[in-house]
KOLDREN-380473 format. One record per residue (C-alpha): x, y, z; residue number from 1. Coordinates in nm, 4 decimals. Example, Ala and Ser with C-alpha at 12.3 -4.5 7.8 and 13.67 -1.06 7.14 Angstrom:
// residues 2
[[1.2300,-0.4500,0.7800],1]
[[1.3670,-0.1060,0.7140],2]
This chain:
// residues 358
[[2.0313,0.1210,-1.8537],1]
[[1.9891,-0.2156,-2.0198],2]
[[1.9878,-0.5130,-1.7889],3]
[[2.0349,-0.8760,-1.8768],4]
[[1.8154,-1.1127,-1.6761],5]
[[1.9489,-1.4693,-1.7048],6]
[[1.8112,-1.5355,-2.0547],7]
[[1.8296,-1.4056,-2.4102],8]
[[1.5731,-1.1416,-2.3187],9]
[[1.6854,-0.7853,-2.2560],10]
[[1.5064,-0.5117,-2.0682],11]
[[1.5315,-0.1413,-2.0011],12]
[[1.5767,-0.1281,-1.6256],13]
[[1.6977,0.0700,-1.3279],14]
[[1.9182,-0.0719,-1.0545],15]
[[2.1424,0.0507,-0.7737],16]
[[2.4880,0.1817,-0.8514],17]
[[2.8008,0.1217,-0.6415],18]
[[2.6687,-0.1752,-0.4424],19]
[[2.7465,-0.5449,-0.4699],20]
[[2.5318,-0.7321,-0.7200],21]
[[2.2543,-0.6003,-0.9401],22]
[[1.9363,-0.5129,-0.7496],23]
[[1.6753,-0.4166,-1.0080],24]
[[1.4026,-0.1758,-0.8941],25]
[[1.2187,-0.0931,-1.2171],26]
[[1.1662,-0.2498,-1.5595],27]
[[1.0112,-0.0618,-1.8510],28]
[[0.9318,-0.3333,-2.1046],29]
[[0.8178,-0.5982,-1.8559],30]
[[0.5772,-0.7596,-2.1006],31]
[[0.7756,-0.7176,-2.4232],32]
[[1.1441,-0.8079,-2.3869],33]
[[1.4011,-0.7446,-2.6564],34]
[[1.5269,-1.0852,-2.7681],35]
[[1.8487,-0.9696,-2.9313],36]
[[2.1147,-0.7041,-2.8776],37]
[[1.9736,-0.4516,-3.1257],38]
[[1.7767,-0.2317,-2.8886],39]
[[1.7554,0.1464,-2.9126],40]
[[1.6231,0.4001,-2.6620],41]
[[1.4932,0.7153,-2.8261],42]
[[1.3331,1.0378,-2.7028],43]
[[1.1163,1.2336,-2.9476],44]
[[1.0755,1.6088,-2.9705],45]
[[0.7461,1.5956,-2.7757],46]
[[0.9134,1.4146,-2.4840],47]
[[0.7809,1.0705,-2.5736],48]
[[1.0242,0.7833,-2.4991],49]
[[1.0477,0.4862,-2.7348],50]
[[1.2266,0.1553,-2.6843],51]
[[1.2865,0.0038,-3.0269],52]
[[1.4087,-0.3210,-3.1773],53]
[[1.6500,-0.2579,-3.4652],54]
[[1.5325,0.1040,-3.4794],55]
[[1.1945,0.0006,-3.6232],56]
[[0.9561,-0.1835,-3.3882],57]
[[0.8546,-0.0233,-3.0589],58]
[[0.8312,-0.2667,-2.7666],59]
[[0.7621,0.0028,-2.5050],60]
[[0.6774,0.3714,-2.5087],61]
[[0.5376,0.6537,-2.2985],62]
[[0.2406,0.8718,-2.3796],63]
[[0.3083,1.2426,-2.4120],64]
[[0.1164,1.5160,-2.5930],65]
[[0.3115,1.8069,-2.4473],66]
[[0.4864,2.0718,-2.6520],67]
[[0.8489,2.0694,-2.5445],68]
[[1.1316,2.2876,-2.6704],69]
[[1.4181,2.0897,-2.5213],70]
[[1.3136,1.7439,-2.3898],71]
[[1.5585,1.5842,-2.1471],72]
[[1.5641,1.2275,-2.0189],73]
[[1.7266,1.2120,-1.6757],74]
[[1.7842,0.9399,-1.4163],75]
[[1.7706,1.0968,-1.0701],76]
[[1.9602,0.9724,-0.7644],77]
[[1.6220,0.8758,-0.6169],78]
[[1.5878,0.6081,-0.8862],79]
[[1.3218,0.8083,-1.0702],80]
[[1.3596,0.8232,-1.4491],81]
[[1.2062,1.1510,-1.5657],82]
[[1.1366,1.3489,-1.8803],83]
[[1.1356,1.7256,-1.8435],84]
[[1.1721,2.0390,-2.0501],85]
[[1.5315,2.1602,-2.0262],86]
[[1.4085,2.5185,-2.0606],87]
[[1.1611,2.4918,-1.7729],88]
[[1.2823,2.6913,-1.4724],89]
[[1.1120,2.4401,-1.2409],90]
[[1.3192,2.1194,-1.2638],91]
[[1.0481,1.9094,-1.0948],92]
[[0.7852,1.9843,-1.3605],93]
[[0.8080,1.6352,-1.5051],94]
[[0.6367,1.5513,-1.8325],95]
[[0.6665,1.1838,-1.7394],96]
[[0.8270,0.9885,-1.4550],97]
[[0.8875,0.6202,-1.3858],98]
[[0.7680,0.6680,-1.0254],99]
[[0.4156,0.6928,-1.1713],100]
[[0.4499,0.3440,-1.3220],101]
[[0.6160,0.1225,-1.0581],102]
[[0.7130,-0.2391,-1.1171],103]
[[0.7505,-0.4538,-0.8034],104]
[[0.9438,-0.2078,-0.5848],105]
[[0.8667,0.1048,-0.3812],106]
[[1.1524,0.3493,-0.3282],107]
[[1.1628,0.6447,-0.0857],108]
[[0.9588,0.9353,-0.2211],109]
[[0.7478,0.7156,-0.4500],110]
[[0.3696,0.7440,-0.4144],111]
[[0.1565,0.4298,-0.4167],112]
[[-0.2068,0.5244,-0.4648],113]
[[-0.4586,0.6949,-0.6894],114]
[[-0.4774,1.0425,-0.8403],115]
[[-0.8495,1.1128,-0.8015],116]
[[-0.8473,1.3812,-1.0721],117]
[[-0.6666,1.1951,-1.3512],118]
[[-0.7383,0.8353,-1.2492],119]
[[-0.3676,0.7443,-1.2477],120]
[[-0.3321,0.4348,-1.0279],121]
[[0.0192,0.3673,-0.9015],122]
[[0.0317,0.0047,-0.7821],123]
[[0.2850,-0.2762,-0.7622],124]
[[0.2829,-0.6092,-0.9440],125]
[[0.5389,-0.8730,-0.8485],126]
[[0.7659,-1.0378,-1.1039],127]
[[0.6211,-1.3604,-1.2430],128]
[[0.9304,-1.5426,-1.1173],129]
[[1.2914,-1.4593,-1.0292],130]
[[1.4098,-1.4374,-1.3925],131]
[[1.0886,-1.3111,-1.5560],132]
[[0.9934,-0.9498,-1.4728],133]
[[0.6536,-0.9700,-1.6444],134]
[[0.3676,-0.9029,-1.3979],135]
[[0.2668,-1.1947,-1.1765],136]
[[-0.0649,-1.2344,-0.9947],137]
[[0.0575,-1.0785,-0.6678],138]
[[-0.0308,-0.7059,-0.6479],139]
[[-0.0337,-0.4240,-0.3936],140]
[[-0.2159,-0.0937,-0.4177],141]
[[-0.4819,0.1448,-0.2942],142]
[[-0.8497,0.0439,-0.3005],143]
[[-1.1236,0.3027,-0.2550],144]
[[-1.4330,0.1009,-0.1616],145]
[[-1.5609,0.2353,0.1692],146]
[[-1.2611,0.3839,0.3452],147]
[[-0.9393,0.3853,0.1336],148]
[[-0.6903,0.1157,0.2291],149]
[[-0.3753,-0.0527,0.0994],150]
[[-0.4435,-0.4108,-0.0110],151]
[[-0.2313,-0.7036,-0.1267],152]
[[-0.4029,-0.9481,-0.3614],153]
[[-0.3209,-1.2860,-0.5114],154]
[[-0.5186,-1.2720,-0.8309],155]
[[-0.8652,-1.1580,-0.7214],156]
[[-0.8221,-1.2870,-0.3633],157]
[[-0.7718,-1.0234,-0.0964],158]
[[-0.4589,-1.1495,0.0780],159]
[[-0.3595,-0.8765,0.3225],160]
[[-0.4518,-0.5161,0.4051],161]
[[-0.2644,-0.2588,0.6092],162]
[[-0.5632,-0.1271,0.7989],163]
[[-0.6479,0.2414,0.7950],164]
[[-0.3653,0.4590,0.9219],165]
[[-0.1443,0.1480,0.9456],166]
[[-0.3600,0.0053,1.2283],167]
[[-0.2521,-0.3368,1.1003],168]
[[0.1164,-0.2424,1.1218],169]
[[0.1593,-0.0740,1.4623],170]
[[0.5272,-0.1666,1.4783],171]
[[0.5922,0.0568,1.1775],172]
[[0.4049,0.3645,1.2954],173]
[[0.6878,0.4537,1.5331],174]
[[1.0297,0.3271,1.4378],175]
[[1.3804,0.4758,1.4284],176]
[[1.4420,0.4257,1.0571],177]
[[1.1407,0.5341,0.8476],178]
[[0.8672,0.7957,0.8362],179]
[[0.5380,0.6750,0.6913],180]
[[0.2613,0.8941,0.5562],181]
[[-0.0920,0.8289,0.4370],182]
[[-0.2386,1.1210,0.2399],183]
[[-0.6082,1.1453,0.1570],184]
[[-0.7583,1.4618,0.0124],185]
[[-0.9830,1.5736,-0.2740],186]
[[-0.7025,1.5318,-0.5279],187]
[[-0.5358,1.2039,-0.4380],188]
[[-0.4995,0.9202,-0.1920],189]
[[-0.1606,0.7575,-0.1497],190]
[[0.1010,0.6002,0.0767],191]
[[0.4597,0.7261,0.0824],192]
[[0.7647,0.6730,0.3022],193]
[[1.1062,0.8264,0.3542],194]
[[1.4108,0.7279,0.5625],195]
[[1.4854,0.9473,0.8637],196]
[[1.8525,0.9234,0.7719],197]
[[1.8893,1.0150,0.4048],198]
[[2.2033,0.8040,0.3757],199]
[[2.0050,0.4842,0.4437],200]
[[1.9225,0.2909,0.1266],201]
[[1.5947,0.1038,0.1472],202]
[[1.3435,-0.0650,-0.0771],203]
[[1.0076,-0.2323,-0.0449],204]
[[0.9480,-0.5247,-0.2814],205]
[[0.6740,-0.7778,-0.3609],206]
[[0.7995,-1.1372,-0.3542],207]
[[0.5897,-1.3500,-0.5897],208]
[[0.7457,-1.6796,-0.4802],209]
[[0.6749,-1.6324,-0.1089],210]
[[0.3575,-1.4208,-0.1507],211]
[[0.4865,-1.1529,0.0867],212]
[[0.6096,-0.7975,0.0684],213]
[[0.9503,-0.7318,0.2155],214]
[[1.1247,-0.4159,0.3295],215]
[[1.5034,-0.4120,0.3093],216]
[[1.7774,-0.1749,0.4190],217]
[[2.1321,-0.1844,0.2848],218]
[[2.4059,-0.2832,0.5292],219]
[[2.7289,-0.1197,0.4090],220]
[[2.9430,-0.3264,0.6469],221]
[[2.8317,-0.6657,0.5152],222]
[[2.7465,-0.5334,0.1673],223]
[[2.4107,-0.7110,0.1814],224]
[[2.0432,-0.6247,0.2022],225]
[[1.9047,-0.6696,0.5552],226]
[[1.5401,-0.7729,0.5936],227]
[[1.3658,-0.5080,0.8071],228]
[[1.0056,-0.6312,0.7942],229]
[[0.7817,-0.8781,0.6144],230]
[[0.4050,-0.8758,0.5606],231]
[[0.2032,-1.0870,0.6090],232]
[[0.4169,-1.1993,0.9020],233]
[[0.1843,-1.4513,1.0688],234]
[[-0.1484,-1.6347,1.0365],235]
[[-0.3526,-1.3439,1.1705],236]
[[-0.2207,-1.1112,0.9005],237]
[[-0.4069,-1.3119,0.6364],238]
[[-0.7148,-1.1192,0.5290],239]
[[-1.0387,-1.2475,0.6826],240]
[[-0.8759,-1.5613,0.8242],241]
[[-1.1300,-1.5849,1.1096],242]
[[-1.4394,-1.5117,0.9038],243]
[[-1.7191,-1.2710,1.0029],244]
[[-1.7088,-1.1186,1.3520],245]
[[-1.3936,-1.2975,1.4575],246]
[[-1.0838,-1.1563,1.6251],247]
[[-0.7536,-1.3239,1.5388],248]
[[-0.5063,-1.3471,1.8275],249]
[[-0.1767,-1.5289,1.7703],250]
[[-0.1315,-1.5687,2.1466],251]
[[-0.4442,-1.7797,2.1925],252]
[[-0.5489,-2.1305,2.0938],253]
[[-0.7405,-2.1361,1.8774],254]
[[-0.6245,-1.8080,1.7274],255]
[[-0.9742,-1.7194,1.6077],256]
[[-1.1894,-1.5821,1.8893],257]
[[-1.5409,-1.4359,1.8929],258]
[[-1.5461,-1.0595,1.9359],259]
[[-1.7839,-1.0816,2.2358],260]
[[-2.0024,-1.3562,2.3759],261]
[[-2.3178,-1.1731,2.2713],262]
[[-2.2209,-1.0282,1.9359],263]
[[-2.3927,-1.2963,1.7306],264]
[[-2.7289,-1.2350,1.8995],265]
[[-2.9753,-1.0176,1.7096],266]
[[-2.9912,-0.6556,1.8146],267]
[[-3.3352,-0.5057,1.8748],268]
[[-3.2191,-0.1459,1.8406],269]
[[-3.3841,-0.0372,2.1634],270]
[[-3.2897,0.2487,2.3873],271]
[[-3.0223,0.1283,2.6215],272]
[[-2.8030,-0.0290,2.3551],273]
[[-2.4376,0.0272,2.4328],274]
[[-2.0854,-0.0553,2.3262],275]
[[-1.7951,-0.2552,2.4565],276]
[[-1.4409,-0.1376,2.3879],277]
[[-1.1933,-0.3833,2.2410],278]
[[-0.8444,-0.2371,2.2550],279]
[[-0.5214,-0.2882,2.0622],280]
[[-0.6705,-0.4193,1.7383],281]
[[-0.6395,-0.3765,1.3657],282]
[[-0.9734,-0.2194,1.2763],283]
[[-1.2108,-0.4134,1.0473],284]
[[-1.2221,-0.4243,0.6700],285]
[[-1.3730,-0.0924,0.5622],286]
[[-1.5646,-0.1871,0.2469],287]
[[-1.8964,-0.1726,0.4377],288]
[[-1.8153,0.1354,0.6393],289]
[[-1.8931,0.5063,0.6521],290]
[[-1.6365,0.7704,0.7405],291]
[[-1.6306,1.1343,0.8429],292]
[[-1.3044,1.3229,0.8862],293]
[[-1.4292,1.5960,1.1223],294]
[[-1.6421,1.4209,1.3875],295]
[[-1.5058,1.3473,1.7329],296]
[[-1.5469,1.0142,1.9104],297]
[[-1.8550,1.1236,2.1074],298]
[[-2.0319,1.2351,1.7902],299]
[[-1.9269,0.9125,1.6216],300]
[[-2.0866,0.7051,1.9002],301]
[[-2.4115,0.9003,1.8705],302]
[[-2.4131,0.8555,1.4919],303]
[[-2.3718,0.4809,1.5277],304]
[[-2.6347,0.4528,1.8009],305]
[[-2.8966,0.6234,1.5818],306]
[[-2.8525,0.3652,1.3049],307]
[[-2.9845,0.0168,1.3818],308]
[[-2.7479,-0.1320,1.1213],309]
[[-2.4367,0.0157,1.2821],310]
[[-2.2333,-0.2583,1.4472],311]
[[-1.9166,-0.0736,1.5548],312]
[[-1.7368,0.2605,1.5528],313]
[[-1.3966,0.4152,1.6222],314]
[[-1.1800,0.7163,1.5500],315]
[[-1.0689,0.7441,1.1903],316]
[[-0.7329,0.8874,1.2955],317]
[[-0.5475,0.7911,1.6143],318]
[[-0.2712,1.0534,1.6211],319]
[[-0.2858,1.3518,1.8566],320]
[[-0.5623,1.2051,2.0730],321]
[[-0.7798,1.0750,1.7902],322]
[[-1.0208,1.2397,1.5477],323]
[[-1.2651,1.1560,1.2727],324]
[[-1.5248,0.8799,1.2667],325]
[[-1.5558,0.5364,1.1086],326]
[[-1.8666,0.3212,1.1559],327]
[[-1.9397,-0.0289,1.0264],328]
[[-2.2575,-0.1953,0.9025],329]
[[-2.3125,-0.5710,0.9013],330]
[[-2.0398,-0.8249,0.9657],331]
[[-1.6986,-0.7153,1.0904],332]
[[-1.4138,-0.8748,0.8964],333]
[[-1.0357,-0.9050,0.9292],334]
[[-0.9728,-0.7951,1.2880],335]
[[-0.6382,-0.8747,1.4483],336]
[[-0.5481,-0.8505,1.8161],337]
[[-0.2140,-0.6986,1.9178],338]
[[-0.0370,-0.7137,2.2531],339]
[[0.0565,-0.3471,2.2348],340]
[[-0.0353,-0.0468,2.0219],341]
[[-0.3196,-0.1088,1.7742],342]
[[-0.6454,0.0835,1.7940],343]
[[-0.9651,0.0879,2.0033],344]
[[-1.2831,-0.0516,1.8468],345]
[[-1.6278,-0.0058,2.0025],346]
[[-1.8615,-0.3013,1.9391],347]
[[-2.2378,-0.2593,1.9725],348]
[[-2.4277,-0.4626,2.2323],349]
[[-2.8010,-0.5013,2.2868],350]
[[-2.9606,-0.3263,2.5842],351]
[[-2.9822,-0.6552,2.7754],352]
[[-2.6068,-0.7103,2.7361],353]
[[-2.4918,-0.3527,2.7816],354]
[[-2.4819,-0.3315,3.1611],355]
[[-2.1186,-0.2265,3.1821],356]
[[-2.0807,-0.1139,2.8234],357]
[[-1.9610,0.2267,2.7132],358]
């Protein structure tokens, strides 16, 4: 499992078998390469893995305090490197797995997100450059402030976010190749995907050079990786590009439009306030939001109307007719207009402006 990456440095890595070229999907010792050929991979009796130089100095290791009778290190066809007890009757009771510590690539069946009980945070970090797998400044992972969402960052800058329930990626919610899932419960919050056809090879990778994330599928006829999607894909995908209370529409000039003509006016919170529906959008940044998973849309509207600071509301989930409630306080950020699909957003208007509002 050693891979040589265009230098004297050597790494413990995982790549595809039986395809043209070497497509690397995981690197263990990203920060500490082995600079000669005297590397040794060792598994201890407690299931701990060590990567050693000349059998003495550890450059990478896993943490394990388990008591194991027969530790086994196994590379699965999924690309997951696992440690398990050979005497355990449940083969998926892993003591450690590489899927919990991704590099720059998501594979089918890999969770990206946070275990709320243990604090384990599975997130991607791009390679520093094409021949240096050490972590660059381009990252992708789950963020919990307000309503959980998947966010790409360049350093500390928020660069792109999916939108809750993939509202920022409507073209991916229904497609013939992949199934996408967002799971959020008391134990964990994560994103995961799987191909509808198990024979399809696919990967999702952060590209440090281009500051994008790319999804590829393998084309067996041409023996090449085919680009399936890229994010961000246009100006309006950039996080907050239009500033507060703007709606970014690639089909208009300028692309940045005001949400409504009256939104910037102060609201007096009088009886008679209403809402205007803006359809087919990526819903706003959720840091300054409140969510409830059980309310319906009517209850959500009433909740927002009772709070003078509430500026907008919508369903939290859009599948099966919509359910749940999300409401926003203060400025609305990072809204994108789509020509089809997307989600409805209900913007608050003052009583004087709400003649035909909802």
